[in-house]
N, C-alpha and C positions, 0 to 999 in steps of 0.2 A: 552562287547557290544560296547564300544567306539572304540576298535581296529577294530572290524568287520565293523563298520560304516565308518571308515577311508578307509578301503580297498575298500568298495563298491563305495565310492566317486571317488577313483582314476580310476574306470572303466567307469565312465560317460564321454562322449564326446559330448559337446553341441555346438561345433564349427559350425555345419551346421545350427543351429538355430540363431546364433549370427552374421554370416557373412553378410556384407553389399555388395550387388551385384553392380558390376560396370555398369554404365549407361552413355550413351551419352546425355540423356534427361536432359536439363538444369533446368527443373522445380523441385521444392522442392519435397522431397520424402513423405512429409506428406500433408494432405489436407488443403489448405489454402484459398480456394475460395468457396463461396456458390452459389449453383444453384438457379434458380427461386423458390420462395416460392410456396409450393403446395396449392391448393384451401383450404380455411378454412372449416374444416368439421363440425363446430358447427351448430346446427339446426338454431340458430338465423341468422347466416350469410347466410345460404342456403335459408331460408324460410321467415324470418321476416324483416331483416334490410332494404332491398330495398323498401318493401311495406310501411315501417314505416318512410321513409325518410322525408316526408312532416311534420310529427309530430316532428321528431328529429330536423329538421332545422328551421321550422317555427311555431311549436306548433299547427298544423292543426289536427283535429280529423281524425282518420283512423280506418277502420274496416277490419280485416284480418281473413280468414278462412283457416285452414290447417289440414292435418292429422299428427299425431305424433306416434312414435313407442318407444318401451322400450330401444332402443339404443340411443335415444336422451336425453342427460343428461343436467341438469341445464338450461332448456328452460326458456328464459326470462332474464337470467343473463347478457348476452352480450348486449342485447337490453337495459337493464337498465343502463349499463355502458355508452353506447353511448348517451342516453338521459340525464343522469346526467352530463356528460362531457360538454354538450351543455347548459343545463338549470340550473345546480346547484343541490344541494341535495334536494331542495324543489320540483323538478320535474315539473310536469304539473297537471292541474285539473284532478280529477277522471275520468277514462274511456276515456281519450283522445286517447290512443292507446288501442283499444278493440280487443283482440285476441280470437277467438273461435276455439278451437282445438277438435279433436275427435281421439280416439284411446287409447293406453296404454303408458303413459309417463314414461321415465326412472328416474333414481335417481335425487333428488334435483330439482324437477319441481318447477318453480317459485322462485328459490333461489335469494336472494338479490333484489327482485322485487321492482322497484322504484315507487314513486308517479306518477300517471298519466297512469300507465299501469294496465290493468285488463286482467288476463288470465282465461278463462273459458274452462274447460275440460269436454267433454262428454265421459266418459270411466272410467279409474282408473289410479292411479299413484303409483310409487314405494316409497322407503324410502325417508325421509328428504324433503318432500313437504314443500315449504315455508321456507326453511332454511334461517335464517337471513333476513326474510321479512322486507323490509325497506320503506313501505308506499304504495305499490301497493295493488291490490285486487285479491284474488284467489277464484275460485269457481269450485268445482269438483262434478259431479253427474253422475250416470250411464246412459247408453243409454236408450232411450225410449223403445227400443226393448229388453232390458235385461229381462231375465226370472227369476229374483230373486227380493226379497224384499230388497231394499237398506238398510233399518234400521236394518237388520239382517245379513248384509254381510260387510266385510272389503273392503273399497273403496280406502284407502290410506295406505301406509306402516308405518314403525316405525319412530320415531324421527321427526315427522312433527312439523314445526314451531320452530325448535331448534334455540335458540338465536334470535328469531324475535324481532324487536325493534319498529315497527309501521306497520300500514296497517290493512287490514281486510281479513279474510279467512273463507270460508263456505264450509262444506263438508257434502253432502247428503249420509250418510252411516257411517260405523264404521271406526275408525282409529286403527292402531296397538299400540304397546307399546311406552311408553315415549312420549306421545303427549304433546306438549307445553313445553318441557324441556327448562328452562332458558328463557322463553318468558319474555320480559321486557317491552312490550308496545302494542303488536298486539291485535286486537279484533277478536274473532273467535267463530264459532258455529260448532259443530260436533254432531253426533247422537249416540255416544258411543265411549269409549276408552278402550284400554287394560291396563295392569299393569303400574304403575308409572306415571299416567297422571299428568300433571302440576307440575312435579318434579322440584324443585329449581326455580320455577317461581318467578319473582321479580316485575312484573307489567302487565298492560293490563287487559283484561277481557276474560273469556272463558265460553260460555254457552254449557253445555253438556246435550243434549236432550235424553239421554239414559243411559245405564249401564256403570259403571266404573269397571276397574279391581282393583286388590289389590294395596295397598301402594299409593293411590291417595294423592296428595299434600305433599309428603315427601320433606322436606327442603324448602317448599314454604315460601318466606319471603315478598312477595308483590303481588299486584294485587288481583283480585276477581274471583272466579269461581262460577257459578250458575249451579247446577246439578239437573235435573229433576229426582226425586227419589220417585215415588209413592209407592214402595214396601219397603222403609226404609232399603235398603241394604248399603247405603253409610256409615252409622255409623260403620260398621264392616270392611269396605274396605278402609276407609280413614286413613291416618297416621296423628293423631291429636296431635303430639308432638308440633307443632308450630301453628296449625290452630284451629279455632272454627267453628262449624257447627250451623247455625242460620237460621231464616226465612229471606226472602228477605225484606229489609226495604223499606219504602214507597218511599224514594228518589232515589231508584235504579230500581223501577218497570218499569218506562217509558223507561229507557235505555235498559233493558232486552227485553221489548216488541218490541222496534224498531230493535234490533239486530236479534231477531227471525223472524220478518217481512222481513227484508232484506234477511235472509237465504231463506225464502220461495220465494221471488222475484227472486233471483239469481239461485236457484237450483230446484224450483218446489217441494220442500220437502213435502211429505204427512204427515210426523211427525209434521212439523211446522204448516201445515194447520190445523191439528187436535188440536194442542195446542192453536192456535189462535182462533179457533172456539168457545171455551169456556174459555177465558183467565183467568177469575177470579178463576175458579176451578183449572186450570193448574198452576197458579201462587202459589196457596197454597201448591203445591206438589214440588216446587223447594226448594232446600237447598242452602243457601249462605255459601261458604267456604272462609274464610278470615283469614290471619295470625294475631295473637293477637297484635304483636307490630305494624304492619301496621295499624290495626284498631285504636290503641291508637294514632298513629301519625295523622290519619285523624281526630280524635276527638279533639286533641290539635289544629290542624289547624282551625277547625270550631270554637273552643272557642276563639281563638285569632284573628279571622277574616282574616286569611291568604288567599292568592290567591288560587282559585280553577281552576286548569288547566284541561280542558276537554280532556279526552282521546278518546272521541267518536264522530265520524262523520258517518252518515248513509244515505244510499239511501232512507231509509224510514222515516228519521227524518223530 
């Protein structure tokens, strides 16, 4: 076989491919100059940045309304960059830049959203909503003309709030799988989640106002989830290797109430309205999901009088 290969190689003539043509053109044969930059195709650059210029430069409140489509990805990320570049990681006060969108948003809606920006979406969104949320506020709810019950339909895709570190997010409807994976500080309300909800969560708060899928809280090492569980399904769907299921303690009830109230204010949720209508009965049907070691750390802090840093700011507080 080696001899046959040698013979075949002698029959190959690549000279036509390797020849360098003669030219009188003095310019380099390779591309060395750049033409003008094409227009920035990102949704923020096309639709938001100019309207938000007053907020970015002077911190002035602005209100923006736009349509969005599923080819528009990472809406809010570029806006967040410009705002933080000007005002620092602390951003601006809540709702300084208030963006009201309608339609179907693409991947990573609200990714990296900075403090001072609120994105409200009337419609639905794809996967990774609120990825690495960093202090902004998200709210997603279906259109008023939608012919379906939001509490029984998926309104956002998989992996929502992946790696979120701060901020608040409210979803009127169900989320896909792996909701809140690696959430380390965001506060959120959703009306049901698929499998692996709150997986590897390390901080923050999550109020689940409806059913969970299987393997809830797998690898969860911090933060707290409050799950509305009137049918006692959570006990067989949660992964209890690291967490305990308990009643909501007295010192967390006000925080949960305020979070559900803000969910109603921002999304018009019928589920939240129903729960708030008879709060004492509703509260008794919530289950607190908390990692054992995290609970022990909170107890030690309380016993030693350590500082209590609040993770909670609410429109309803």
